[in-house]
N, CA, C and O of each residue as an XYZ file, in Angstrom:
500
protein
N     -38.651      1.638    -54.277
C     -39.488      0.464    -54.434
C     -40.333      0.304    -53.165
O     -39.823      0.449    -52.054
N     -41.591      0.014    -53.331
C     -42.470     -0.152    -52.179
C     -42.351     -1.563    -51.617
O     -41.815     -2.460    -52.268
N     -42.855     -1.746    -50.407
C     -42.840     -3.051    -49.759
C     -43.753     -4.017    -50.498
O     -44.733     -3.603    -51.117
N     -43.433     -5.294    -50.434
C     -44.262     -6.308    -51.086
C     -45.607     -6.452    -50.397
O     -46.612     -6.759    -51.039
N     -45.623     -6.230    -49.092
C     -46.886     -6.325    -48.355
C     -47.494     -4.934    -48.246
O     -46.873     -4.022    -47.700
N     -48.705     -4.771    -48.763
C     -49.413     -3.510    -48.684
C     -50.267     -3.465    -47.422
O     -50.338     -2.433    -46.755
N     -50.903     -4.562    -47.098
C     -51.802     -4.656    -45.943
C     -51.957     -6.121    -45.592
O     -51.955     -6.972    -46.482
N     -52.089     -6.428    -44.336
C     -52.386     -7.798    -43.952
C     -53.456     -7.787    -42.871
O     -53.591     -6.822    -42.118
N     -54.205     -8.862    -42.809
C     -55.219     -9.034    -41.773
C     -55.037    -10.409    -41.155
O     -55.002    -11.421    -41.855
N     -54.924    -10.430    -39.838
C     -54.781    -11.681    -39.105
C     -56.133    -11.976    -38.467
O     -56.590    -11.205    -37.623
N     -56.780    -13.071    -38.850
C     -58.080    -13.409    -38.270
C     -57.945    -13.779    -36.793
O     -57.011    -14.486    -36.413
N     -58.866    -13.306    -35.968
C     -58.852    -13.623    -34.542
C     -60.259    -13.956    -34.073
O     -61.246    -13.497    -34.648
N     -60.335    -14.761    -33.020
C     -61.614    -15.096    -32.413
C     -61.918    -14.181    -31.233
O     -63.084    -13.918    -30.937
N     -60.873    -13.691    -30.553
C     -61.016    -12.832    -29.378
C     -60.063    -11.653    -29.555
O     -58.857    -11.795    -29.349
N     -60.587    -10.505    -29.932
C     -59.754     -9.351    -30.268
C     -58.910     -8.880    -29.093
O     -57.731     -8.580    -29.276
N     -59.475     -8.806    -27.899
C     -58.703     -8.345    -26.737
C     -57.542     -9.287    -26.437
O     -56.426     -8.830    -26.190
N     -57.788    -10.587    -26.453
C     -56.740    -11.574    -26.187
C     -55.642    -11.468    -27.241
O     -54.457    -11.489    -26.909
N     -56.034    -11.353    -28.510
C     -55.062    -11.258    -29.595
C     -54.258     -9.961    -29.511
O     -53.054     -9.967    -29.768
N     -54.904     -8.851    -29.155
C     -54.192     -7.583    -29.000
C     -53.114     -7.711    -27.930
O     -51.995     -7.234    -28.116
N     -53.443     -8.344    -26.827
C     -52.462     -8.541    -25.748
C     -51.295     -9.395    -26.249
O     -50.135     -9.062    -26.004
N     -51.592    -10.490    -26.947
C     -50.550    -11.379    -27.453
C     -49.606    -10.623    -28.381
O     -48.393    -10.651    -28.171
N     -50.128     -9.957    -29.389
C     -49.278     -9.295    -30.379
C     -48.523     -8.103    -29.807
O     -47.385     -7.856    -30.206
N     -49.118     -7.365    -28.895
C     -48.395     -6.259    -28.250
C     -47.244     -6.803    -27.416
O     -46.156     -6.226    -27.411
N     -47.473     -7.908    -26.712
C     -46.429     -8.520    -25.894
C     -45.295     -9.065    -26.749
O     -44.125     -8.847    -26.437
N     -45.625     -9.762    -27.807
C     -44.618    -10.417    -28.648
C     -43.835     -9.417    -29.487
O     -42.608     -9.506    -29.546
N     -44.502     -8.470    -30.135
C     -43.820     -7.561    -31.062
C     -43.341     -6.264    -30.426
O     -42.496     -5.573    -30.994
N     -43.867     -5.929    -29.264
C     -43.522     -4.651    -28.647
C     -44.215     -3.466    -29.304
O     -43.864     -2.318    -29.031
N     -45.189     -3.725    -30.160
C     -45.951     -2.671    -30.839
C     -47.355     -2.617    -30.246
O     -47.962     -3.651    -29.965
N     -47.849     -1.433    -30.065
C     -49.212     -1.269    -29.604
C     -50.176     -1.420    -30.780
O     -49.795     -1.266    -31.940
N     -51.410     -1.720    -30.457
C     -52.459     -1.821    -31.471
C     -53.569     -0.854    -31.109
O     -53.846     -0.620    -29.933
N     -54.195     -0.300    -32.120
C     -55.268      0.661    -31.914
C     -56.537      0.141    -32.574
O     -56.540     -0.199    -33.757
N     -57.618      0.081    -31.794
C     -58.906     -0.317    -32.374
C     -59.355      0.739    -33.363
O     -59.268      1.938    -33.100
N     -59.842      0.269    -34.519
C     -60.347      1.185    -35.540
C     -61.599      0.576    -36.149
O     -61.752     -0.645    -36.185
N     -62.486      1.427    -36.622
C     -63.716      0.983    -37.274
C     -63.639      1.358    -38.743
O     -63.602      2.537    -39.093
N     -63.616      0.334    -39.606
C     -63.546      0.574    -41.047
C     -64.910      0.449    -41.705
O     -65.014      0.424    -42.932
N     -65.957      0.370    -40.892
C     -67.306      0.380    -41.417
C     -67.815     -0.945    -41.961
O     -68.829     -0.970    -42.658
N     -67.137     -2.043    -41.661
C     -67.600     -3.356    -42.116
C     -68.531     -3.912    -41.037
O     -68.096     -4.131    -39.907
N     -69.800     -4.142    -41.365
C     -70.758     -4.621    -40.359
C     -70.301     -5.925    -39.697
O     -69.892     -6.867    -40.376
N     -70.376     -5.963    -38.366
C     -70.032     -7.156    -37.606
C     -68.550     -7.416    -37.464
O     -68.163     -8.461    -36.941
N     -67.708     -6.502    -37.911
C     -66.261     -6.714    -37.876
C     -65.593     -5.710    -36.953
O     -65.935     -4.527    -36.959
N     -64.634     -6.185    -36.156
C     -63.826     -5.338    -35.296
C     -62.375     -5.482    -35.733
O     -61.946     -6.570    -36.115
N     -61.611     -4.378    -35.680
C     -60.215     -4.427    -36.089
C     -59.335     -3.685    -35.096
O     -59.762     -2.732    -34.444
N     -58.099     -4.148    -34.999
C     -57.069     -3.480    -34.217
C     -55.840     -3.372    -35.106
O     -55.277     -4.386    -35.519
N     -55.427     -2.149    -35.400
C     -54.344     -1.876    -36.342
C     -53.016     -1.774    -35.589
O     -52.942     -1.184    -34.511
N     -51.965     -2.362    -36.178
C     -50.625     -2.249    -35.607
C     -50.159     -0.805    -35.719
O     -50.189     -0.222    -36.803
N     -49.728     -0.226    -34.600
C     -49.260      1.156    -34.577
C     -47.892      1.286    -35.247
O     -47.059      0.384    -35.166
N     -47.678      2.408    -35.899
C     -46.389      2.781    -36.466
C     -46.138      4.246    -36.134
O     -47.060      4.970    -35.757
N     -44.898      4.677    -36.274
C     -44.570      6.079    -35.990
C     -45.330      7.012    -36.918
O     -45.720      8.110    -36.522
N     -45.537      6.574    -38.147
C     -46.242      7.369    -39.149
C     -47.514      6.620    -39.537
O     -47.442      5.525    -40.096
N     -48.667      7.195    -39.247
C     -49.947      6.521    -39.514
C     -50.112      6.134    -40.979
O     -50.841      5.191    -41.287
N     -49.451      6.843    -41.883
C     -49.569      6.508    -43.300
C     -48.812      5.230    -43.658
O     -48.980      4.697    -44.755
N     -47.982      4.738    -42.743
C     -47.208      3.521    -42.985
C     -47.824      2.288    -42.342
O     -47.218      1.217    -42.383
N     -48.992      2.402    -41.759
C     -49.636      1.234    -41.159
C     -49.895      0.191    -42.232
O     -50.330      0.509    -43.339
N     -49.620     -1.066    -41.884
C     -49.694     -2.104    -42.905
C     -50.567     -3.294    -42.543
O     -50.702     -4.207    -43.357
N     -51.167     -3.324    -41.353
C     -51.968     -4.494    -41.043
C     -52.738     -4.406    -39.750
O     -52.541     -3.507    -38.932
N     -53.635     -5.387    -39.591
C     -54.539     -5.369    -38.451
C     -54.942     -6.778    -38.041
O     -54.841     -7.731    -38.814
N     -55.397     -6.875    -36.815
C     -56.100     -8.063    -36.336
C     -57.568     -7.847    -36.670
O     -58.075     -6.735    -36.518
N     -58.262     -8.888    -37.120
C     -59.656     -8.734    -37.535
C     -60.501     -9.827    -36.909
O     -60.200    -11.014    -37.035
N     -61.567     -9.410    -36.231
C     -62.552    -10.340    -35.677
C     -63.869    -10.095    -36.390
O     -64.389     -8.979    -36.376
N     -64.412    -11.133    -37.011
C     -65.671    -10.989    -37.714
C     -66.094    -12.296    -38.352
O     -65.322    -13.255    -38.395
N     -67.316    -12.333    -38.846
C     -67.869    -13.576    -39.381
C     -67.243    -14.033    -40.696
O     -67.417    -15.188    -41.084
N     -66.531    -13.170    -41.379
C     -65.941    -13.511    -42.672
C     -64.557    -14.155    -42.573
O     -64.017    -14.624    -43.575
N     -63.974    -14.180    -41.345
C     -62.598    -14.647    -41.197
C     -62.497    -15.615    -40.032
O     -63.199    -15.473    -39.030
N     -61.603    -16.618    -40.172
C     -61.380    -17.590    -39.105
C     -59.884    -17.880    -38.994
O     -59.208    -18.036    -40.011
N     -59.360    -17.955    -37.765
C     -57.950    -18.299    -37.577
C     -57.633    -19.656    -38.202
O     -58.509    -20.515    -38.312
N     -56.364    -19.846    -38.616
C     -55.973    -21.099    -39.262
C     -54.503    -21.414    -39.028
O     -53.658    -20.520    -39.062
N     -54.201    -22.681    -38.791
C     -52.818    -23.139    -38.677
C     -52.272    -23.572    -40.027
O     -51.073    -23.822    -40.148
N     -53.116    -23.668    -41.038
C     -52.683    -24.235    -42.307
C     -52.788    -23.278    -43.493
O     -52.522    -23.674    -44.628
N     -53.169    -22.036    -43.248
C     -53.317    -21.078    -44.340
C     -52.027    -20.338    -44.634
O     -50.936    -20.832    -44.347
N     -52.156    -19.169    -45.199
C     -51.001    -18.328    -45.541
C     -50.212    -17.978    -44.284
O     -50.768    -17.896    -43.189
N     -48.916    -17.775    -44.457
C     -48.062    -17.362    -43.344
C     -47.485    -15.990    -43.678
O     -46.851    -15.817    -44.719
N     -47.701    -15.025    -42.805
C     -47.079    -13.727    -42.975
C     -45.996    -13.601    -41.917
O     -46.090    -14.201    -40.846
N     -44.981    -12.828    -42.219
C     -43.849    -12.657    -41.307
C     -43.838    -11.237    -40.766
O     -43.869    -10.266    -41.522
N     -43.795    -11.136    -39.451
C     -43.723     -9.846    -38.779
C     -42.266     -9.537    -38.453
O     -41.513    -10.427    -38.056
N     -41.873     -8.288    -38.619
C     -40.509     -7.853    -38.311
C     -40.352     -7.700    -36.805
O     -41.178     -7.063    -36.152
N     -39.300     -8.278    -36.258
C     -38.991     -8.176    -34.832
C     -37.716     -7.351    -34.691
O     -36.680     -7.700    -35.257
N     -37.794     -6.265    -33.941
C     -36.661     -5.358    -33.781
C     -35.543     -5.954    -32.929
O     -34.366     -5.744    -33.219
N     -35.902     -6.695    -31.884
C     -34.878     -7.192    -30.976
C     -34.501     -8.631    -31.305
O     -34.849     -9.142    -32.370
N     -33.793     -9.277    -30.395
C     -33.311    -10.637    -30.563
C     -34.470    -11.624    -30.668
O     -35.399    -11.573    -29.863
N     -34.425    -12.514    -31.642
C     -35.513    -13.463    -31.864
C     -35.668    -14.439    -30.699
O     -36.788    -14.851    -30.396
N     -34.569    -14.821    -30.037
C     -34.673    -15.716    -28.882
C     -35.529    -15.095    -27.781
O     -36.389    -15.762    -27.205
N     -35.290    -13.817    -27.491
C     -36.082    -13.126    -26.468
C     -37.545    -13.043    -26.891
O     -38.448    -13.196    -26.068
N     -37.766    -12.804    -28.167
C     -39.129    -12.733    -28.689
C     -39.844    -14.070    -28.508
O     -41.001    -14.098    -28.090
N     -39.168    -15.175    -28.817
C     -39.792    -16.494    -28.688
C     -40.148    -16.807    -27.237
O     -41.131    -17.502    -26.979
N     -39.372    -16.308    -26.301
C     -39.723    -16.481    -24.883
C     -41.007    -15.726    -24.556
O     -41.818    -16.192    -23.755
N     -41.193    -14.567    -25.171
C     -42.412    -13.794    -24.930
C     -43.627    -14.480    -25.548
O     -44.739    -14.334    -25.040
N     -43.433    -15.222    -26.629
C     -44.541    -15.931    -27.270
C     -45.203    -16.873    -26.279
O     -46.423    -16.842    -26.116
N     -44.426    -17.700    -25.624
C     -45.011    -18.678    -24.696
C     -45.598    -17.990    -23.467
O     -46.651    -18.396    -22.976
N     -44.931    -16.955    -22.966
C     -45.474    -16.264    -21.788
C     -46.753    -15.505    -22.114
O     -47.545    -15.217    -21.217
N     -46.968    -15.173    -23.404
C     -48.184    -14.466    -23.820
C     -49.302    -15.428    -24.223
O     -50.378    -14.991    -24.632
N     -49.052    -16.738    -24.110
C     -50.106    -17.709    -24.382
C     -50.017    -18.414    -25.716
O     -50.882    -19.233    -26.028
N     -48.998    -18.127    -26.520
C     -48.816    -18.801    -27.792
C     -47.868    -19.976    -27.652
O     -47.481    -20.338    -26.541
N     -47.492    -20.573    -28.773
C     -46.523    -21.664    -28.757
C     -45.633    -21.572    -29.991
O     -46.000    -20.965    -30.997
N     -44.468    -22.179    -29.895
C     -43.505    -22.148    -30.987
C     -43.767    -23.329    -31.913
O     -43.761    -24.478    -31.473
N     -43.996    -23.049    -33.192
C     -44.233    -24.085    -34.196
C     -42.926    -24.512    -34.851
O     -42.729    -25.697    -35.122
N     -42.033    -23.562    -35.107
C     -40.732    -23.812    -35.708
C     -39.755    -22.869    -35.029
O     -39.905    -21.650    -35.121
N     -38.759    -23.412    -34.350
C     -37.799    -22.602    -33.608
C     -36.944    -21.731    -34.504
O     -37.047    -21.778    -35.729
N     -36.103    -20.941    -33.875
C     -35.225    -20.009    -34.575
C     -34.397    -20.757    -35.618
O     -33.739    -21.753    -35.317
N     -34.444    -20.257    -36.840
C     -33.760    -20.881    -37.963
C     -32.930    -19.820    -38.673
O     -33.443    -18.767    -39.052
N     -31.646    -20.105    -38.850
C     -30.759    -19.149    -39.513
C     -31.015    -19.131    -41.017
O     -31.224    -20.168    -41.647
N     -30.992    -17.933    -41.566
C     -31.071    -17.735    -43.014
C     -29.645    -17.557    -43.551
O     -28.708    -17.441    -42.761
N     -29.466    -17.533    -44.858
C     -28.124    -17.286    -45.392
C     -27.536    -15.987    -44.833
O     -28.264    -15.076    -44.440
N     -26.213    -15.927    -44.809
C     -25.501    -14.804    -44.207
C     -26.066    -13.451    -44.637
O     -26.300    -13.202    -45.820
N     -26.275    -12.595    -43.654
C     -26.773    -11.255    -43.902
C     -28.290    -11.134    -43.974
O     -28.821    -10.031    -44.104
N     -28.991    -12.269    -43.889
C     -30.458    -12.239    -44.000
C     -31.164    -12.439    -42.660
O     -32.392    -12.383    -42.598
N     -30.414    -12.669    -41.601
C     -31.020    -12.816    -40.285
C     -31.531    -14.217    -40.013
O     -30.920    -15.206    -40.417
N     -32.662    -14.289    -39.321
C     -33.228    -15.573    -38.918
C     -34.745    -15.447    -38.833
O     -35.295    -14.346    -38.857
N     -35.406    -16.594    -38.734
C     -36.861    -16.577    -38.631
C     -37.333    -17.712    -37.743
O     -36.577    -18.626    -37.413
N     -38.588    -17.634    -37.369
C     -39.269    -18.683    -36.615
C     -40.744    -18.594    -36.976
O     -41.194    -17.610    -37.561
N     -41.481    -19.622    -36.623
C     -42.936    -19.588    -36.783
C     -43.571    -19.957    -35.459
O     -43.081    -20.825    -34.736
N     -44.673    -19.283    -35.151
C     -45.375    -19.514    -33.890
C     -46.864    -19.698    -34.162
O     -47.368    -19.329    -35.223
N     -47.550    -20.272    -33.190
C     -49.007    -20.285    -33.185
C     -49.432    -19.218    -32.196
O     -48.995    -19.228    -31.045
N     -50.279    -18.297    -32.629
C     -50.756    -17.249    -31.730
C     -51.872    -17.788    -30.840
O     -52.220    -18.966    -30.924
N     -52.424    -16.947    -30.005
C     -53.485    -17.358    -29.081
C     -54.777    -17.704    -29.795
O     -55.680    -18.286    -29.195
N     -54.876    -17.352    -31.079
C     -56.091    -17.590    -31.841
C     -56.019    -18.842    -32.710
O     -57.026    -19.258    -33.282
N     -54.827    -19.447    -32.812
C     -54.655    -20.636    -33.634
C     -54.050    -20.378    -34.998
O     -54.006    -21.288    -35.826
N     -53.577    -19.158    -35.261
C     -52.915    -18.835    -36.530
C     -51.440    -19.198    -36.465
O     -50.806    -19.055    -35.419
N     -50.891    -19.670    -37.585
C     -49.438    -19.816    -37.732
C     -48.934    -18.471    -38.258
O     -49.404    -17.985    -39.286
N     -47.970    -17.871    -37.541
C     -47.435    -16.563    -37.905
C     -45.916    -16.651    -37.900
O     -45.326    -17.253    -37.003
N     -45.284    -16.048    -38.909
C     -43.824    -16.013    -38.967
C     -43.267    -14.781    -38.286
O     -43.907    -13.731    -38.241
N     -42.062    -14.927    -37.756
C     -41.343    -13.816    -37.136
C     -39.950    -13.758    -37.795
O     -39.303    -14.791    -37.965
N     -39.497    -12.563    -38.159
C     -38.196    -12.395    -38.776
C     -37.409    -11.344    -38.006
O     -37.944    -10.295    -37.647
N     -36.124    -11.636    -37.754
C     -35.239    -10.698    -37.080
C     -33.852    -10.811    -37.691
O     -33.544    -11.800    -38.357
N     -33.025     -9.820    -37.472
C     -31.659     -9.877    -37.975
C     -30.731    -10.597    -37.003
O     -29.605    -10.940    -37.364
N     -31.199    -10.834    -35.751
C     -30.385    -11.586    -34.779
C     -31.231    -12.493    -33.951
O     -30.715    -13.199    -33.085
């Protein structure tokens, strides 16, 4: 069965600032890529296998950051508490602190990134 999320795009106002925030928080590097959309810049989340890339930060006239729109959840490999500390040091803020899910499902939190988006974080611890 394939993942429910095929691709995601996080709107940003400042691509360099957002790249720094997401690399710091998730521990994943981002790579600038050009998909040929006029006036749009993108930075794709790196994965071990390029065919498994699932999302990007997007700066362009068609998209605007939002605190009230859809919420996507990013997978966090390490402890969520440590991740939330990195959120504030990277310039973001915590919207909803670490919240336990039913047994075996881990925990989640929501943060505001440096661009004003509400983003979810999910970890097993």
